[in-house]
C-alpha positions as CSV (number, residue, x, y, z in Angstrom):
1,M,-38.9,35.3,87.6
2,A,-35.5,35.1,88.5
3,S,-33.6,31.6,87.3
4,N,-31.6,29.7,89.6
5,P,-28.0,29.0,88.8
6,M,-28.4,25.5,87.4
7,Q,-30.8,27.1,84.8
8,R,-28.5,29.9,83.8
9,K,-25.6,27.3,83.5
10,A,-27.8,24.9,81.3
11,R,-28.9,28.1,79.1
12,N,-25.3,29.1,78.6
13,S,-24.1,25.6,77.8
14,F,-27.0,25.5,75.0
15,L,-26.0,28.9,73.9
16,L,-22.4,28.0,73.6
17,G,-23.2,24.6,71.7
18,M,-25.2,26.6,69.4
19,I,-22.4,28.9,68.7
20,I,-19.9,26.1,68.3
21,T,-22.1,24.3,65.9
22,L,-22.7,27.2,64.1
23,L,-19.0,27.9,63.5
24,I,-18.2,24.3,62.6
25,T,-21.1,24.4,60.2
26,G,-19.8,27.7,58.6
27,A,-16.3,26.3,58.5
28,I,-17.6,23.3,57.0
29,I,-19.6,25.2,54.3
30,V,-16.7,27.6,53.5
31,F,-14.4,24.6,53.1
32,L,-16.9,22.8,51.0
33,F,-17.2,26.1,49.0
34,L,-13.7,26.4,48.5
35,Q,-13.4,22.8,47.5
36,L,-16.2,23.1,44.9
37,N,-14.5,26.3,43.5
38,Q,-11.2,24.6,43.1
39,Q,-13.1,21.9,41.2
40,I,-14.7,24.3,39.2
41,Q,-11.5,26.2,38.3
42,A,-9.6,22.9,37.9
43,K,-12.5,21.9,35.4
44,K,-12.2,25.3,33.5
45,E,-8.6,24.9,33.3
46,L,-9.1,21.5,31.9
47,E,-11.7,22.4,29.4
48,A,-9.4,25.5,28.4
49,Q,-6.6,22.5,27.6
50,K,-9.0,20.6,25.2
51,V,-9.1,21.0,21.6
52,N,-11.5,19.0,19.0
53,V,-9.7,16.8,16.7
54,Y,-10.7,14.1,14.5
55,T,-10.1,10.6,15.3
56,L,-10.9,7.4,14.4
57,S,-14.0,5.9,15.2
58,T,-13.1,2.3,14.7
59,D,-9.8,0.0,14.6
60,V,-8.0,-0.2,11.5
61,K,-5.2,-2.6,10.4
62,S,-2.0,-1.7,8.6
63,G,-2.9,-1.3,4.7
64,Q,-6.7,-0.9,5.3
65,V,-8.4,1.8,3.5
66,I,-9.6,4.6,5.5
67,T,-12.9,6.1,4.4
68,E,-14.2,9.7,5.7
69,D,-17.0,8.0,7.5
70,M,-14.6,6.4,9.7
71,F,-13.4,9.8,11.3
72,T,-15.5,11.4,14.3
73,M,-14.7,14.7,16.4
74,L,-13.4,14.2,19.9
75,S,-12.6,16.7,22.6
76,V,-9.0,15.9,23.8
77,D,-6.2,17.5,25.9
78,K,-3.9,19.5,23.7
79,N,-1.1,18.5,25.5
80,T,-1.3,15.0,24.5
81,I,-1.8,15.4,20.5
82,P,0.5,15.8,17.8
83,A,1.2,19.5,16.8
84,N,-0.5,18.6,13.3
85,A,-3.7,16.9,14.5
86,T,-6.4,18.5,12.4
87,S,-9.8,19.7,13.4
88,V,-10.7,20.7,10.0
89,I,-12.4,18.5,7.6
90,D,-10.8,20.0,4.5
91,V,-7.5,18.8,5.5
92,I,-8.7,15.4,5.6
93,D,-10.4,15.6,2.2
94,S,-7.2,16.9,0.6
95,W,-5.5,13.5,1.6
96,Y,-7.8,11.9,-1.1
97,L,-6.9,14.2,-3.6
98,Q,-4.1,13.7,-6.2
99,T,-3.5,15.3,-9.6
100,K,-3.6,12.8,-12.8
101,D,0.1,12.9,-12.9
102,G,0.3,11.8,-9.6
103,Q,1.0,14.9,-7.4
104,M,-0.5,15.0,-3.9
105,F,-2.5,17.8,-2.6
106,N,-1.6,19.6,0.6
107,T,-3.3,21.8,3.0
108,D,-2.3,24.6,5.3
109,A,-4.2,27.6,6.9
110,E,-4.7,29.3,3.5
111,G,-6.1,26.1,1.9
112,L,-4.9,23.7,-0.7
113,Y,-1.4,23.8,-2.5
114,L,0.9,21.5,-4.6
115,N,4.8,21.3,-3.8
116,E,5.4,22.8,-7.1
117,S,7.6,25.9,-7.9
118,D,5.6,29.0,-8.7
119,S,6.4,32.8,-9.0
120,L,3.2,34.1,-8.0
121,I,2.6,35.1,-4.3
122,E,-1.0,36.0,-3.2
123,L,-1.5,39.3,-1.6
124,T,-4.3,41.3,0.4
125,E,-4.9,45.0,0.2
126,Q,-5.7,46.4,3.5
127,D,-4.5,49.7,5.4
128,G,-3.5,51.5,2.1
129,G,-0.8,48.8,1.4
130,Y,-0.4,45.0,0.3
131,Y,0.4,42.0,2.6
132,R,1.4,38.6,1.7
133,N,-1.1,36.0,2.3
134,D,1.5,33.3,3.5
135,T,3.6,35.3,5.8
136,Q,1.0,38.1,6.4
137,E,4.3,40.6,6.0
138,R,3.7,43.9,4.4
139,V,5.6,44.2,1.0
140,T,6.4,47.2,-1.1
141,L,5.7,47.0,-4.8
142,R,7.3,48.8,-7.5
143,T,4.5,48.3,-9.9
144,D,0.9,47.7,-9.1
145,P,-0.1,43.9,-8.5
146,L,-1.3,41.7,-10.9
147,S,-4.9,40.6,-10.9
148,Y,-7.3,38.1,-11.9
149,D,-10.8,37.3,-10.9
150,G,-10.6,39.3,-7.8
151,Y,-7.4,37.9,-6.5
152,L,-4.1,39.8,-6.2
153,F,-0.7,38.8,-6.6
154,M,2.8,39.7,-7.0
155,V,5.7,38.1,-9.1
156,D,8.8,36.6,-7.0
157,T,10.9,34.9,-9.6
158,N,13.7,34.4,-7.2
159,S,11.5,32.3,-4.7
160,E,13.0,29.1,-4.4
161,D,10.8,27.3,-1.8
162,S,7.1,28.9,-3.1
163,I,4.3,26.5,-3.6
164,T,1.5,26.3,-6.2
165,R,-1.9,27.6,-4.6
166,V,-4.8,25.7,-5.5
167,Y,-8.4,26.9,-5.6
168,Q,-11.8,25.4,-5.9
169,E,-14.9,26.6,-7.6
170,D,-18.5,26.1,-6.2
171,N,-19.1,23.5,-8.7
172,G,-16.1,21.4,-7.3
173,N,-13.5,22.0,-10.2
174,Y,-9.8,22.7,-9.2
175,Y,-7.6,25.3,-10.8
176,R,-4.4,27.2,-10.3
177,F,-3.2,30.4,-11.8
178,R,-0.3,30.6,-14.2
179,L,2.2,33.6,-15.0
180,E,2.6,33.8,-18.8
181,S,6.0,34.2,-20.3
182,D,5.6,37.8,-20.5
183,N,5.5,38.2,-16.7
184,T,2.5,40.5,-16.9
185,T,-0.5,38.2,-17.7
186,I,-2.2,35.7,-15.5
187,S,-4.1,32.8,-17.0
188,K,-6.5,30.1,-15.4
189,E,-5.7,26.4,-15.5
190,Y,-7.8,23.5,-14.2
191,I,-6.5,20.7,-12.5
192,E,-7.8,17.1,-13.3
193,V,-7.8,15.2,-10.2
194,N,-8.0,11.5,-8.9
195,N,-9.8,10.6,-5.8
196,V,-7.2,8.2,-4.3
197,P,-8.0,5.7,-1.5
198,V,-6.2,6.4,1.7
199,V,-4.6,3.7,3.7
200,A,-3.2,3.2,7.0
201,K,0.4,2.9,7.3
202,L,0.3,0.6,10.5
203,D,-2.2,-0.9,13.0
204,L,-4.2,2.2,14.4
205,M,-6.8,1.8,17.4
206,K,-10.1,3.4,17.8
207,N,-9.9,7.1,18.9
208,T,-6.4,7.6,17.5
209,V,-5.9,11.0,16.6
210,V,-5.1,10.5,12.8
211,T,-2.4,12.8,11.1
212,A,-1.2,12.8,7.9
213,D,2.1,10.8,9.0
214,L,0.0,8.2,9.9
215,V,-1.8,7.7,6.5
216,V,-0.6,7.3,2.8
217,Q,-2.4,7.7,-0.5
218,S,-3.0,3.8,-1.9
219,D,-1.6,2.7,-4.9
220,E,-5.0,1.7,-6.0
221,V,-6.0,4.6,-8.0
222,I,-9.5,4.2,-9.6
223,T,-9.4,4.9,-13.4
224,D,-12.2,4.4,-15.6
225,D,-11.2,0.9,-16.5
226,V,-11.1,-0.5,-13.4
227,R,-13.4,-3.4,-12.6
228,R,-13.9,-5.9,-9.8
229,E,-12.6,-9.3,-11.4
230,E,-13.4,-12.9,-9.6
231,Y,-10.7,-15.7,-9.5
232,N,-10.9,-18.9,-8.0
233,M,-7.8,-20.7,-9.7
234,I,-5.1,-18.8,-7.7
235,T,-3.2,-20.5,-4.8
236,L,-4.2,-18.5,-1.8
237,P,-2.2,-18.1,1.7
238,V,-3.9,-19.9,4.5
239,D,-4.6,-16.7,6.3
240,L,-5.7,-14.3,3.9
241,M,-8.6,-12.2,4.5
242,T,-10.6,-9.1,3.4
243,D,-8.3,-6.1,3.1
244,D,-5.2,-7.7,2.7
245,Y,-2.7,-6.7,-0.2
246,V,-1.3,-9.3,-2.4
247,D,1.4,-9.9,-5.2
248,I,-0.1,-12.1,-7.9
249,R,3.0,-14.3,-9.1
250,V,3.3,-17.1,-11.5
251,M,6.2,-19.6,-10.9
252,F,7.4,-22.2,-13.7
253,P,9.2,-25.5,-13.3
254,N,12.6,-24.3,-13.4
255,G,12.0,-21.9,-10.4
256,Q,11.6,-18.7,-12.5
257,N,9.2,-16.5,-10.8
258,F,7.3,-13.5,-12.2
259,I,5.3,-10.8,-10.6
260,V,2.0,-10.4,-12.7
261,V,0.1,-7.8,-10.5
262,S,1.2,-6.2,-7.6
263,K,-0.2,-4.7,-4.3
264,A,-3.7,-5.7,-5.2
265,L,-6.4,-5.2,-2.5
266,V,-8.2,-8.4,-1.7
267,E,-11.9,-9.0,-1.1
268,V,-13.0,-12.4,0.2
269,P,-16.6,-13.0,-0.8
270,Q,-18.8,-14.3,1.8
271,N,-21.9,-16.5,1.9
272,P,-25.3,-15.0,3.2
273,D,-24.7,-16.8,6.3
274,E,-21.4,-14.8,6.7
275,T,-19.1,-18.0,5.7
276,Y,-16.1,-17.1,3.6
277,I,-15.8,-18.9,0.2
278,S,-12.4,-20.2,0.5
279,D,-11.2,-20.6,-2.9
280,T,-12.3,-17.3,-4.4
281,I,-11.2,-13.8,-4.2
282,W,-12.2,-10.5,-5.8
283,L,-9.5,-8.1,-7.0
284,N,-10.1,-4.5,-8.4
285,L,-7.8,-4.4,-11.4
286,R,-7.3,-2.3,-14.5
287,E,-7.7,-3.4,-18.2
288,D,-4.0,-4.0,-18.7
289,E,-4.0,-6.0,-15.4
290,I,-7.0,-8.0,-16.2
291,L,-5.3,-9.1,-19.7
292,M,-1.8,-9.6,-17.9
293,M,-3.7,-11.9,-15.4
294,S,-5.7,-13.9,-18.4
295,S,-2.3,-14.3,-19.9
296,A,-0.4,-15.7,-17.0
297,I,-3.3,-18.0,-16.0
298,V,-3.7,-19.6,-19.5
299,E,0.3,-20.4,-19.3
300,A,0.1,-21.5,-16.0
301,Y,-2.5,-24.0,-16.9
302,G,-0.5,-25.0,-20.1
303,V,3.0,-25.3,-18.5
304,Q,3.2,-28.7,-16.6
305,G,4.4,-27.9,-12.9
306,A,3.7,-24.2,-13.2
307,K,1.4,-22.3,-10.8
308,I,-0.1,-19.1,-10.2
309,Y,-0.3,-17.7,-6.5
310,A,-0.6,-14.9,-4.2
311,T,1.7,-13.6,-1.6
312,K,0.6,-11.4,1.3
313,Y,2.5,-8.0,2.1
314,A,3.6,-8.2,5.7
315,E,3.1,-4.4,6.4
316,P,1.2,-3.2,3.5
317,G,1.1,0.6,5.0
318,M,4.6,0.9,4.9
319,Q,5.6,-1.2,2.0
320,A,5.7,0.0,-1.8
321,A,4.0,-1.9,-4.2
322,A,6.7,-4.4,-6.0
323,T,7.3,-3.8,-9.8
324,P,5.5,-6.3,-12.0
325,N,7.7,-8.2,-14.3
326,Y,5.6,-10.4,-16.1
327,V,5.7,-10.0,-19.9
328,P,2.4,-11.6,-21.6
329,N,2.5,-13.3,-24.9
330,Q,2.3,-11.6,-28.3
331,D,-1.5,-12.4,-28.7
332,V,-2.1,-10.4,-25.6
333,L,0.2,-7.6,-26.3
334,A,-1.7,-7.3,-29.7
335,E,-5.0,-7.1,-28.2
336,I,-3.9,-4.4,-25.7
337,Q,-2.8,-2.5,-28.5
338,R,-6.3,-2.6,-30.1
339,D,-8.2,-2.3,-26.8
340,P,-9.9,0.9,-26.6
341,N,-10.4,0.3,-22.7
342,I,-6.8,1.0,-22.1
343,V,-6.5,4.5,-20.6
344,E,-3.1,6.3,-20.7
345,T,-2.3,5.3,-17.1
346,A,-2.4,1.6,-18.1
347,M,-0.4,2.1,-21.1
348,N,2.4,3.9,-19.4
349,A,2.5,0.8,-17.1
350,I,2.7,-1.7,-19.5
351,R,5.5,0.1,-21.3
352,A,7.3,0.4,-18.2
353,R,7.3,-3.5,-17.7
354,I,8.0,-4.6,-21.2
355,T,12.2,-4.0,-21.0
356,Q,14.1,-5.6,-23.7
357,D,15.6,-8.1,-21.0
358,A,11.9,-9.0,-20.0
359,A,11.0,-9.6,-23.6
360,N,14.3,-11.7,-24.2
361,L,13.8,-13.7,-21.1
362,R,10.4,-14.6,-22.1
363,N,11.4,-15.7,-25.5
364,Q,14.3,-17.5,-24.1
365,Y,12.2,-19.6,-21.6
366,I,8.5,-19.2,-21.3
367,Q,7.9,-19.2,-24.9
368,S,10.2,-21.8,-25.7
369,I,8.5,-24.0,-23.4
370,I,5.2,-23.3,-24.9
371,N,6.3,-24.1,-28.2
372,S,8.2,-27.1,-27.5
373,D,5.1,-28.8,-25.2
374,Q,3.1,-31.0,-27.2
375,G,0.7,-31.0,-24.5
376,Y,0.3,-27.4,-24.0
377,S,-3.1,-26.9,-25.5
378,G,-4.6,-29.9,-23.8
379,N,-3.3,-28.7,-20.4
380,V,-5.0,-25.4,-21.1
381,Q,-8.2,-26.7,-21.8
382,S,-8.1,-29.2,-18.6
383,G,-6.8,-26.2,-16.4
384,M,-9.8,-24.2,-17.8
385,E,-12.5,-26.9,-17.4
386,T,-11.2,-27.3,-13.7
387,G,-11.6,-23.6,-13.2
388,I,-14.9,-23.6,-14.6
389,T,-15.9,-26.4,-12.3
390,N,-14.6,-24.7,-9.3
391,S,-16.4,-21.7,-10.1
392,D,-19.7,-23.3,-10.7
393,S,-19.3,-25.4,-7.3
394,A,-18.4,-22.0,-5.5
395,R,-21.7,-20.5,-7.1
396,R,-23.7,-23.6,-6.3
397,Q,-22.6,-23.4,-2.5
398,Y,-23.4,-19.8,-2.3
399,I,-27.1,-20.2,-3.7
400,E,-27.7,-23.2,-1.5
401,S,-26.5,-21.2,1.3
402,M,-29.2,-18.6,0.8
403,Q,-31.8,-21.3,1.3
404,Y,-32.3,-20.7,5.0
């Protein structure tokens, strides 16, 4: 049946509307597809710019010890991080290593090394030739390379900037190779190491990308004779808190002032209810430092007007430890000489502080006061009794606070 003009017009309008709708819908789909594709490409480009690096998982203040459990892996834009940011835990591990004589370990792409002159350069044999492991350059040798335990070396006695490569056995022992005086024989030499605490040079926020420039090895090397000592007779700064660093000083009535122990890390003990014990601190001290403290405490009690007190470091991460200059009395020095617990590190520290000038100063002033003061022994006894009373009181408060 033939349609009338009105029906044809309506049908054509409908078809035109459908076509326009389809065209608009198609355009929208194409636009959305392009937008989605751009977002996908942008995301891919963003992901391509990201690298995994180790960052801090918590806030850290200047001078605070940073333990390895404070690091976490985070994916960040490589354009926003320092060039020496690390994604390898071995690099962080090396920050905590130090030789017994105080040399710091370093890490590069090859592994551990010491900044120490060495004429041995490790080689790799490939493609019928030899290549330096440090520069990847091919070298021509006049004689066969030296070998030891599967490693190949060339001798370069003219090198002025070479390093000493350090290796590690499966059992954890560290060693290096030494060239003997005949220049043809290599020996294996084990390295004694200290695990040294690492501290922040400045205040660091959570998620900070930590590099070697932001940390420093602590002055507190944990030797076999280190013990945690408790003191409650030291005059403390009002704002002293755990993880602060202090010098312990003794001051005499004429104003003379001596450093007994330098840059000691403080821990303020807490009650079970997490309130702090205000008059007591814990310090990790070597045997020689414990004896120095004992001598200074006795003399501070004995000399009227003397006091023993603590001073805080303003920026412990940046400030080096002060040099102790307090010289103990002869009885303490004699005990130090007899004490088998005094290790070599402590003995070296004692020798460094007992200069002739320091000994003369002690004899001219401190010892003369002690010898002339008739009430010295009584003052010591009174001071010791007060210290014991304070200790008993703090301990009683601690025990009572547990009864909740």
